[in-house]
N, C-alpha and C positions, 0 to 999 in steps of 0.2 A: 505495499498499501505506499504510496505517495506521501511526501511530506505535506502537504496541502490537505489531503483526503485525512490524516492524523489531527491536522489542526483543525479540519470541521469537526472532527467527532469530540477535540476536547472543547471545542464553542458547544458542540448539544448537548454535552456533559454537564457544563457550567449552565443549562438551563436556560439560554439564547437561541432560542429555536429558531426566530427569525432572520438573525445574522447568521445562524449556521446555514439555512436554506438558500440566502443569498448567495453564499461563500459556494454552496454545491453547485447551484445553476451556473454560478461565472465557470468553475472547473470540467462543467461538463458542456460549456459552450467550448472551453478553449482548449482541454484537454482529455477529451471524452477516453473512459476505460472501464472496461467490466466491473472496478474495484468501484468505480463511482457511482456507476448506474444501480449496484445492489445495495451501495449506502442511500441511494433515492428511494427504491423499494422498502428500505427497514424505518426510512423516516416517513414515510406516507399510510395512514388509517387504511386508505381505498383499496380491496383486493385487487380490482379491476387494474388500475395502477400499478401495482405492485407487481401483478403478470407483465404488464408492459414493459413495464422497467427491466425484468428478470429479464426476458426476451431479448432488449437492446444488450444488455449485459452478455448472455450467449454468443449473439451476432458477433462480438468484439473476441469473446473466449469461449468459444464451445465448451472445453474442459473446466471452467469454472466450478470447482466443490461447490461454493456457496451460493451459487445462481443456479446450480442444478438443484442442492438440497431444498432450496427455500422455493422454487418453481413445483418440484416433486411435493411439495408436503400441501402446496394449494391447490394443483390439480388433482390431486390424488394418484396412487401408485399403480393402478391398472391402466393399460392402454385402450382407446376406444375400439376399437377393432383389434383383440388379440389373434396373434398369429402363431398359430403350432410349428414348432421347431422340426425341420425337415430329419426323416430318418438319419441314424449316425451310420457311417460309411461299414460299423462292425455288424449292424443290426442288418443291413442289407446285402451284405457280405455271408453271413454266417449259414455255414450250413452247401454253400455254393463254391468256396476254393477255402485249401488249407489255412490252419492258423497263422501259420508264419509267413505265406503270401498276405494276409491279409493286416499283421502286424508291420510288414515291409510296405506297403500300401499306404496305411497310416501314418507313415512316418516321412514319406515324399510329399503325401500332403500338406504335412504340418510345416516340413519346409516351404513349400511351397505359398501358403499362407504367409511364414513368419518374411521370407522374401518382398510379396508383394504388400505385407504391411510397413516393412522399411520403406519401401519404393514411394509408400503414401506418404509416408513422415518427411521421408527426404523433401518432396515437392512442396510438403505444407511449410518446411522451414524455410525455404528459399523464398517462399509466397512471404511468409510473416515477415522474414529479415527484410523484403522489398520493401512491402506497407510500412515498414517501423521506420526503415533508412526514407522513406519518402515524408512521412509525417513529424520525423524529428527537423529534417529539413525545409518543412514547411512552415513549423513553429520558430526554429532561428530565423530564419528570414524573412516571421512576419514580426518578429519582435525587435528586428533591426530598421524596420519601414522597406522590405526588399521587395515585399509583395501586397498589392492591393487589399484594401482593405473590401471588397466586394467578394473575398470567400468569406470574410468573416458576416457579412450580410445575409449571405448563403444560407449559412448554418444557422442563423438566429430565425430568418422567414422559417427555416425546415421546422425546428423545437418552439416556436411561436413567442419567441422572445422577442424585445426591441429592435426594430429596424431603425438605421443610420438617418440621421435629417439631414435633407440636401437643401432644403429653402426652409424660411420663416414669415409667413404671411405675403408671398410671392418676392422675397430679397432672398437671393441665392447663400447659402452658407458663407462662401467664398468671399463676398460682400458686405455682410453681417455684422454692426458692430453691436460691441458688448452682447454677444453671443453668450457668454459664460453664465451673462447674467437672464439674458431672456428663454433659454431653452431649459426644458425639465430634464433633470440629471437622468440618464441611463442605466448608471450605477452608483447608489451609494453606501460609506462604508463608517466606521469610524477611525478616524484617523491615528497613527501609533507613530512611536519617536522615528522610525525609520519602517517604510514599507517599498515594496515593487508594485508597479502596474503595467498591462498592456490596452494601448489606446489605437480607434481607428479611427480611420476620417468619419465625421457624421454623430460620434459618439461624447456625452459628456459624465466624467466620472465627479464624484462629488465625495470629499475627505472630510467629517463634521470632528470639530472638537468642542469644548467647553474651554471657559477662559469667564474671567471677572473683570470686571470695571476698574481700571489700571493697572491691569498685569501685562507684562511686555511679551509678545509673543516672537517666537522667529519661526518664519516657513519657508521652506524653500523645495524648490521642484527642478530636476537635472533630469532631461530626456537622454537616452544612449543612441537613438536612433539617427540613421544616416539622414533619414530624412524629418528631421525637426531642426528646421531656422528660423523659428518665428517665434519661439515658444511664450515672450513677453505677452505677446495680446490675448493672448488663449488661457491666462492662468489669471484669478481671479480671488480675491476673498470678500466672501459676503456677510455681513452682519445677522443678529437673532431678526431682525425685521425684514431680512430678505433685501436689504440696501449694497450698494458695492462700499465695502471700505477698502478697498487697494488704495483710494487716496490720501488716507490718514495713515500708511504705512510708507516706512522709509527703502525703496526698492534698490535693489542690487545684482552684481551677479558673483558665482563663486570663480566659473571659469569665463576665458573669451567667447566671443559669438552669443547670437541667440539661441541658448542650447537650454539655458537653465535662467532661474530666477531666485529672489529670495526677498522676502518680505519681513522688516521687523516692526511691530507694530504696538503700541500701546492701547489697549481695548478700551472703548467708550462706556460700553455697556456690560454688564453681564450676562452671558446666554450663550446660547449654541452659534456657533461659527462654522463656516465650510471653505474648504480649499476647493474651487472647481475648475475642474481641468476639461478643456475642449480639444477635440481631436480634428485637426484640419489636415489635408494633402498637402506635402512641401512644408506644412509647418509645426505640427506638433501630434506625430500618429508614430507608434512604437512602443516601446521599452522606457520605463521612466523613473524613478525614484521621487518620493516626497516623504517629507518630514515635519512632522508641528513639534516643537519646546517651547517649553515654558523660559524666560532667560529668567525669571522669579527664582527657580530652582537649584541657579548657580550661585545666587548670592545667600543663600539659605545655609 
């Protein structure tokens, strides 16, 4: 099981089912796996959805032990149309051939069956290796911004997840000013001191954090993508009233170029703030780091 799925299980165990569900939805969207679909089946109380999720898991790994066991438990152990086993070679030939000849023939049949099984597993291994290389390469290229976000949009449409925004009230996304403030977040989670995300064109990620009036906070966003060259206009701090609070902060960069931005803010009011990061092709897509820290903690 991957580290992300273990993190989801820890979140679920802590009682935060809503956050665990959002985290799992992201993993199934970006890194689908048999373990992920099995976890989705375990998290839902609907038996029909359980069966659906388990079958998705088995399409990725038909030998997944837990998926087969849970599906067997839900659907029952008896097949709908029982098939009688064909008579064994011993039963067909007893009384017709000498026992020594029958044993020799059974040994040959067993050898042929093993050879056929090895050929099958060899072909399956080659196919699995090719698919694994494809998915790993796709994920890596997407993370650094070398693959179009249309691939992600297709997956989202397939699973009924939010699709990318292309325009707002007739204005194309590329020309939309204050887009991080105007658009509805596609994904929202609680900000941590250091986190990593992947962003595609037309999607808006929101990282929320609590702050007190007068507290000094440091927010930083750093993109690793080769297609992130205009990050500053796509990152915004939003206050508890839903207004742009970026103007109240000192803005700076850690590295050269418009691939990163930092905000040093003295909060005007207490409440829930958010860091909004918008994905736009050629400006801010791919992998990025985001962090939120209280500077008051360093002085205590």
